C-alpha positions as CSV (number, residue, x, y, z in Angstrom):
1,M,26.8,-44.6,24.4
2,R,27.7,-44.0,20.8
3,L,31.3,-44.7,19.8
4,A,33.5,-43.3,17.1
5,S,33.2,-46.6,15.2
6,G,29.4,-45.9,14.9
7,H,28.5,-48.7,17.4
8,V,26.3,-48.1,20.3
9,A,27.5,-49.6,23.6
10,I,24.8,-50.6,26.1
11,Q,25.4,-52.1,29.6
12,L,24.1,-55.6,29.9
13,P,20.8,-55.6,31.8
14,D,20.9,-56.4,35.5
15,D,19.3,-59.8,35.2
16,E,21.7,-60.9,32.5
17,M,24.7,-59.4,34.3
18,K,23.6,-61.1,37.6
19,R,23.5,-64.5,35.8
20,I,27.0,-64.0,34.3
21,L,28.5,-62.8,37.5
22,K,27.6,-66.2,39.1
23,D,30.1,-67.8,36.8
24,F,32.6,-64.9,36.0
25,E,33.8,-63.3,39.2
26,G,36.2,-61.0,37.4
27,F,33.5,-59.0,35.6
28,S,32.5,-56.9,38.6
29,K,32.8,-53.7,36.6
30,G,30.2,-55.0,34.2
31,L,30.0,-55.8,30.5
32,V,28.7,-53.9,27.5
33,R,27.1,-55.2,24.2
34,L,27.8,-53.3,21.0
35,S,25.3,-52.8,18.2
36,P,25.6,-53.7,15.4
37,G,27.6,-56.9,15.7
38,G,26.6,-57.9,19.2
39,W,30.1,-57.6,20.5
40,V,30.5,-58.3,24.2
41,L,33.3,-56.5,26.0
42,P,34.3,-55.5,29.5
43,A,32.6,-52.2,30.4
44,P,35.9,-50.3,30.7
45,Y,36.3,-50.8,26.9
46,T,34.1,-47.7,26.4
47,K,36.8,-45.5,28.0
48,F,39.4,-46.6,25.4
49,A,37.3,-47.5,22.4
50,D,37.6,-44.2,20.5
51,K,41.3,-44.0,21.2
52,I,41.8,-47.4,19.7
53,Y,39.6,-46.6,16.8
54,N,41.5,-43.4,16.1
55,T,44.9,-44.9,16.4
56,K,47.2,-43.9,13.5
57,F,48.9,-47.0,12.1
58,R,52.0,-46.9,10.0
59,A,53.0,-48.6,6.8
60,S,55.7,-50.5,8.7
61,D,53.2,-51.9,11.3
62,V,52.0,-55.5,11.5
63,V,48.8,-56.1,13.4
64,I,48.1,-59.6,14.6
65,M,44.3,-60.0,14.9
66,T,42.5,-63.0,16.3
67,Y,39.6,-64.1,18.4
68,P,41.1,-65.1,21.8
69,K,43.0,-68.3,22.1
70,C,43.6,-68.8,18.4
71,G,47.4,-68.7,18.6
72,T,47.8,-65.0,19.1
73,T,50.7,-64.9,21.5
74,W,52.5,-67.6,19.5
75,T,52.1,-65.6,16.3
76,Q,53.2,-62.4,18.1
77,E,56.5,-64.1,19.2
78,V,57.0,-65.6,15.7
79,V,56.4,-62.3,13.9
80,W,58.3,-60.1,16.4
81,T,61.3,-62.5,16.2
82,M,61.3,-62.6,12.4
83,R,61.2,-58.8,12.2
84,N,63.3,-57.7,15.2
85,N,65.4,-60.7,16.3
86,P,66.2,-62.8,13.3
87,N,69.6,-63.9,14.7
88,L,68.2,-64.5,18.2
89,D,70.5,-62.0,19.8
90,H,68.2,-59.0,20.5
91,P,68.9,-57.7,24.1
92,K,65.2,-57.2,24.8
93,A,64.0,-60.6,23.6
94,S,63.4,-61.8,27.2
95,L,61.0,-58.9,28.0
96,P,57.3,-59.8,28.3
97,V,55.9,-60.2,24.8
98,N,53.2,-57.6,25.4
99,V,55.9,-55.0,26.2
100,R,57.8,-55.7,23.0
101,S,54.5,-56.2,21.0
102,P,51.7,-54.3,22.7
103,F,48.2,-55.8,23.1
104,I,46.5,-52.5,22.1
105,D,43.1,-53.3,23.6
106,S,44.3,-54.7,26.9
107,D,43.8,-51.5,28.9
108,M,40.2,-52.6,29.5
109,L,41.4,-55.8,30.9
110,M,44.2,-54.7,33.2
111,E,44.2,-52.8,36.5
112,T,45.8,-49.4,35.7
113,G,45.6,-48.1,39.3
114,R,48.0,-48.6,42.1
115,G,47.8,-51.7,44.3
116,D,47.2,-51.7,48.0
117,T,50.8,-51.0,48.8
118,G,50.7,-47.7,46.8
119,Q,53.5,-49.0,44.6
120,P,53.3,-48.8,40.7
121,T,52.0,-52.0,39.1
122,F,54.2,-54.1,36.8
123,H,52.6,-52.6,33.7
124,E,53.0,-49.1,35.0
125,E,56.7,-49.7,35.6
126,M,57.1,-51.1,32.1
127,L,55.3,-48.1,30.7
128,K,57.5,-45.6,32.6
129,K,60.6,-47.2,31.2
130,V,59.4,-46.5,27.7
131,V,57.5,-43.3,28.3
132,P,58.8,-41.6,31.5
133,D,56.1,-38.9,31.6
134,A,53.2,-41.2,30.8
135,D,49.9,-41.1,32.7
136,P,48.8,-44.8,33.2
137,K,45.2,-43.7,33.4
138,E,45.3,-42.7,29.7
139,G,46.0,-46.3,28.7
140,I,49.2,-48.3,29.3
141,A,48.9,-50.5,26.2
142,L,47.8,-47.5,24.1
143,Q,50.8,-45.5,25.1
144,L,53.2,-48.4,24.7
145,T,51.8,-48.9,21.2
146,A,52.4,-45.2,20.4
147,H,56.0,-45.2,21.6
148,I,57.7,-48.5,20.9
149,P,60.2,-48.2,18.0
150,D,59.5,-49.3,14.5
151,P,58.9,-51.8,13.2
152,R,55.9,-52.3,15.4
153,T,54.1,-55.6,15.8
154,I,50.8,-55.0,17.5
155,K,48.2,-57.5,18.9
156,T,44.4,-57.1,19.0
157,H,41.5,-59.3,19.7
158,L,39.1,-56.7,18.4
159,P,37.4,-57.3,15.0
160,F,38.0,-55.0,11.9
161,S,34.8,-53.0,12.6
162,L,36.2,-51.7,15.9
163,M,39.6,-50.8,14.5
164,T,40.4,-47.7,12.4
165,P,38.8,-48.0,8.9
166,D,42.0,-47.6,7.0
167,L,44.0,-50.2,9.0
168,L,44.2,-52.7,6.1
169,D,45.1,-50.1,3.6
170,T,47.9,-48.7,5.8
171,A,49.4,-51.6,7.7
172,K,49.8,-55.3,7.2
173,V,47.4,-57.6,9.1
174,I,47.9,-61.2,10.0
175,Y,44.6,-62.9,11.0
176,V,44.8,-66.2,12.8
177,A,41.8,-68.6,12.9
178,R,41.4,-71.8,14.9
179,N,38.9,-74.7,15.0
180,P,36.2,-73.5,17.5
181,K,36.2,-76.8,19.4
182,D,39.8,-76.2,20.5
183,V,39.2,-72.5,21.0
184,V,36.5,-73.1,23.5
185,L,38.7,-75.4,25.6
186,S,41.7,-73.1,25.5
187,F,39.5,-70.1,26.3
188,L,38.0,-72.0,29.2
189,H,41.4,-72.6,30.8
190,H,42.4,-69.0,30.2
191,S,39.1,-67.8,31.8
192,R,39.8,-69.9,34.8
193,L,43.4,-68.8,35.1
194,I,43.0,-65.1,34.7
195,K,41.5,-63.4,37.8
196,G,40.2,-60.6,35.7
197,I,37.8,-63.1,34.1
198,G,37.5,-65.5,37.0
199,Y,35.4,-68.2,35.5
200,I,34.2,-70.7,38.1
201,G,31.4,-72.5,36.2
202,T,31.5,-75.9,34.4
203,L,32.7,-76.9,31.0
204,E,29.1,-77.5,29.9
205,Q,28.1,-74.0,31.0
206,Y,31.1,-72.5,29.2
207,V,30.2,-74.2,25.9
208,D,26.7,-72.7,26.3
209,Y,28.2,-69.2,26.8
210,F,30.4,-69.8,23.7
211,V,27.6,-70.8,21.3
212,K,25.2,-68.2,22.6
213,D,27.9,-65.5,21.9
214,E,28.1,-64.4,25.5
215,L,31.9,-64.6,25.9
216,I,34.0,-61.4,25.7
217,Y,35.3,-60.6,22.2
218,G,32.4,-62.6,20.7
219,P,30.5,-63.4,18.6
220,Y,33.2,-65.8,17.4
221,W,31.6,-66.2,13.9
222,E,31.1,-62.5,13.5
223,H,34.8,-62.0,14.2
224,L,35.6,-64.4,11.3
225,R,32.9,-62.9,9.1
226,E,34.7,-59.6,9.1
227,A,38.1,-61.1,8.3
228,W,37.5,-64.0,5.9
229,P,36.2,-61.9,2.9
230,R,39.3,-59.7,3.3
231,R,41.7,-62.6,3.0
232,D,42.8,-61.7,-0.6
233,H,43.7,-58.1,0.2
234,P,47.5,-57.6,-0.5
235,N,48.0,-56.4,3.1
236,M,46.2,-59.4,4.6
237,H,47.6,-62.8,5.5
238,F,45.1,-65.3,6.7
239,L,46.6,-68.0,8.8
240,F,45.2,-71.2,10.3
241,Y,46.5,-72.3,13.7
242,E,46.3,-75.9,12.5
243,D,48.6,-75.2,9.6
244,M,51.2,-73.6,11.9
245,K,51.1,-76.7,14.1
246,A,51.3,-79.1,11.3
247,D,54.2,-77.5,9.4
248,P,55.6,-74.4,11.1
249,K,58.5,-74.0,8.7
250,A,56.2,-73.9,5.7
251,E,54.1,-71.2,7.4
252,L,57.2,-69.2,8.4
253,R,58.3,-69.2,4.7
254,K,54.9,-67.8,3.8
255,L,55.2,-65.2,6.5
256,N,58.7,-64.4,5.3
257,Q,57.4,-63.5,1.9
258,F,54.4,-61.6,3.2
259,L,56.5,-59.6,5.7
260,G,59.3,-59.0,3.3
261,T,61.8,-60.0,6.0
262,D,64.1,-61.9,3.5
263,L,65.3,-64.4,6.0
264,T,67.5,-67.3,5.1
265,E,66.4,-71.0,5.5
266,E,68.9,-71.2,8.3
267,Q,67.4,-68.3,10.1
268,L,63.9,-69.6,9.6
269,E,65.0,-73.0,10.9
270,K,66.3,-71.5,14.1
271,I,63.3,-69.2,14.6
272,A,60.9,-72.2,14.1
273,H,62.8,-74.0,16.9
274,Y,63.0,-70.9,19.1
275,T,59.2,-70.3,18.8
276,S,58.2,-73.9,19.1
277,F,55.6,-74.7,21.9
278,E,58.2,-76.5,23.9
279,E,60.8,-73.6,23.8
280,M,58.2,-70.9,24.4
281,K,56.9,-72.9,27.4
282,K,60.4,-72.8,28.9
283,R,60.4,-69.0,28.6
284,E,56.9,-68.6,30.0
285,A,58.1,-67.2,33.3
286,Q,59.8,-64.4,31.5
287,T,57.6,-63.6,28.5
288,V,54.0,-64.1,29.7
289,L,54.0,-64.9,33.5
290,P,56.7,-62.9,35.1
291,K,56.7,-63.0,38.9
292,E,55.6,-59.4,39.1
293,M,52.3,-60.4,37.5
294,Q,51.6,-63.5,39.6
295,S,48.8,-61.8,41.5
296,H,46.8,-61.6,38.2
297,F,46.6,-65.4,37.9
298,K,45.0,-68.1,40.0
299,E,47.9,-70.2,41.3
300,E,45.7,-73.2,42.0
301,V,44.6,-73.3,38.3
302,K,48.1,-72.9,37.2
303,K,49.3,-75.8,39.4
304,K,46.4,-78.1,38.4
305,D,45.9,-77.4,34.7
306,G,49.0,-75.5,33.6
307,G,49.9,-71.9,32.9
308,F,49.5,-69.6,29.9
309,Y,51.0,-72.2,27.6
310,R,49.0,-75.3,28.4
311,K,49.0,-77.9,25.6
312,G,49.2,-76.1,22.3
313,Q,47.4,-78.9,20.5
314,A,45.3,-79.1,17.3
315,G,42.4,-81.5,17.7
316,G,42.8,-81.9,21.5
317,W,39.0,-81.4,21.9
318,K,38.4,-85.0,20.9
319,S,39.5,-86.3,24.3
320,Q,37.9,-83.5,26.3
321,L,34.4,-82.7,24.9
322,N,31.5,-85.2,25.4
323,D,29.2,-86.2,22.6
324,M,26.5,-83.7,23.6
325,Q,29.0,-80.8,23.7
326,V,30.4,-81.8,20.3
327,A,26.9,-82.0,18.8
328,K,26.0,-78.6,20.2
329,I,29.1,-77.0,18.7
330,D,28.7,-78.9,15.4
331,I,25.2,-77.6,14.9
332,W,26.2,-74.0,15.6
333,A,29.4,-74.3,13.5
334,K,27.7,-75.9,10.5
335,K,25.1,-73.1,10.3
336,N,27.8,-70.4,10.4
337,S,30.7,-72.0,8.5
338,L,28.6,-72.9,5.5
339,K,27.5,-69.3,5.1
340,L,31.2,-68.3,5.2
341,G,32.6,-71.1,3.1
342,I,35.4,-71.7,5.6
343,K,36.6,-75.2,6.6
344,F,38.7,-76.1,9.7
345,K,41.0,-79.0,10.0
346,H,40.4,-81.4,13.0
347,S,36.8,-80.3,13.1
348,A,35.5,-83.8,13.0
């Protein structure tokens, strides 16, 4: 299937899909691989791909782009708060973050049909509040994106090549990158927690999927390769997760300048506290794991290993990956990072 982006989407062959399904129970609808790039995505992506690619962005938009588990939701909350809630008094601040700041490519990940009870899903109800005559089958996230008021803060895990070509010349883009060793552990937890992914394999197997570019939204390095050379574009702000963790106020000052929000030091100080890991974890039940969405998550994983906000560390891999896993990622990372000229903190 040829997409508007020029990519060709091909269903993974049966033998490869059968192997993956042994470890990923949530991918029952299949996966596709896009060429060029080798992007691996859930099969329903093809239904929404052209709509995403043809989305008209506005000069007032800010798009937060990352490979999964690089600090996307944290950055969403920071940017939305700076732009829409600088005094921490916005009446809708307690709504789920993906309602306030839509995750534009999430329609391929969510169930848009009605449940067994015949009642609208949580996402459908949220959409109807914003767009009363909306048809959920046309894409809940896409329609939320089109109808939320300016200034819009939009999230995507898709790379530049799958987004509209004039994105960076029209809107501002904040790209967040994170050390791959921490990414693989955070993505592992996420893949176990989310039923729509449903990972049941081992850490060792997951590392293999990661370095072989078989996880959704990968290849990881290709994602970076499309962003890193664009880092000096006036509408691009390239941000490292590790820098946000080390000195959030310094990074908020840079964002303040990039976004043109003109916030005071006092406002930035309060926002830094409000969006700290500890404070966001307190609001997790409202902003990312509302009770209406509990059926999408594995409760046993949440109880054992934590919810959406797990540890929020930089360098946490040092106590969780064994020497063989570290060596495997190091060889893979060295080959790719040297070509890019990019260096991560806490990588050794």
